[in-house]
C-alpha positions in Angstrom: -30.0 -2.3 -17.6 -26.6 -0.1 -17.7 -27.7 1.9 -15.0 -28.6 -0.8 -12.4 -25.3 -2.6 -13.2 -23.4 0.6 -12.7 -25.3 1.6 -9.9 -24.7 -1.9 -8.6 -20.4 -1.7 -9.0 -20.8 2.1 -7.9 -22.2 0.7 -4.7 -20.2 -2.3 -4.3 -16.9 0.3 -4.9 -18.2 2.2 -1.6 -18.8 -0.6 0.5 -14.8 -1.5 -0.6 -13.6 1.6 0.2 -15.4 2.1 3.7 -13.9 -1.5 4.3 -10.5 -0.1 2.9 -11.1 2.9 5.3 -11.8 1.2 8.7 -8.5 -1.1 8.0 -6.4 1.4 7.6 -8.1 3.7 10.5 -7.1 0.2 12.9 -3.4 0.6 11.6 -3.9 -2.9 9.8 -2.6 -1.8 6.9 0.3 -4.7 6.9 -2.4 -7.6 6.7 -4.3 -5.0 4.3 -1.5 -5.3 1.6 -1.1 -9.0 2.2 -5.0 -10.0 2.2 -4.8 -8.0 -1.2 -1.8 -9.0 -2.5 -2.7 -12.7 -1.4 -5.7 -12.0 -4.4 -4.1 -10.3 -7.4 -2.9 -14.0 -8.7 -6.3 -15.3 -8.5 -8.1 -11.6 -10.2 -5.8 -12.3 -13.0 -6.5 -16.4 -13.6 -10.1 -15.3 -13.3 -9.9 -12.5 -16.3 -7.9 -14.9 -17.9 -10.0 -17.9 -17.9 -13.6 -16.0 -18.2 -14.8 -14.2 -21.4 -17.8 -12.5 -19.9 -14.9 -10.6 -17.5 -12.8 -10.4 -21.1 -15.7 -8.8 -22.7 -14.7 -5.3 -20.9 -12.5 -2.7 -22.2 -12.0 -2.1 -18.4 -10.0 -6.0 -18.6 -6.9 -5.0 -19.4 -6.6 -1.8 -17.8 -6.8 -4.5 -14.5 -4.7 -6.6 -16.1 -2.0 -3.6 -16.7 -2.2 -2.4 -13.3 -1.5 -5.6 -11.4 1.6 -5.7 -14.0 2.5 -2.0 -13.2 2.1 -3.3 -9.4 4.8 -5.4 -9.5 7.1 -3.7 -11.5 6.9 -0.6 -9.8 7.3 -2.1 -6.1 9.8 -4.6 -7.4 7.6 -7.5 -6.5 8.7 -10.9 -8.0 5.3 -12.0 -10.1 3.9 -15.2 -8.9 4.6 -17.8 -11.8 1.2 -18.7 -12.4 0.2 -15.5 -14.0 3.9 -14.5 -15.4 3.3 -15.3 -19.0 -0.2 -13.9 -19.1 1.3 -9.8 -17.5 3.9 -10.8 -20.2 1.9 -11.3 -23.3 0.0 -8.3 -22.6 -0.8 -6.1 -25.4 2.1 -2.9 -25.8 0.1 0.1 -24.8 -0.4 2.4 -27.4 
C-alpha cells in the first residue's frame, strides 16, 4: 500500500509542477503567488485540525516551511494561524 500511495503522491506532484510551469510560462506569476499565499492558512488549519494529517512526519516540516515563508518574506502571519505556528516545537 505504501508504494501505491507514494506513486499517487508522486503523480500529483508532477501534475502540480506542470500547472505551476504553465502559469509561470503564461506570465501569471503574480496571480499564482496570490493564490498560493491565500491557500496557506487553510492548509495550516487542515494539518492542525486533522489527526491523519498530523500523523506523518512531513506535517511538522510543512508547518515549519509555512512559518519560514512568513518570516523570510516579512509577510504578516494571518491571525487564524499565528498561535499554531508559534507553538511549533523548536528544531533540534
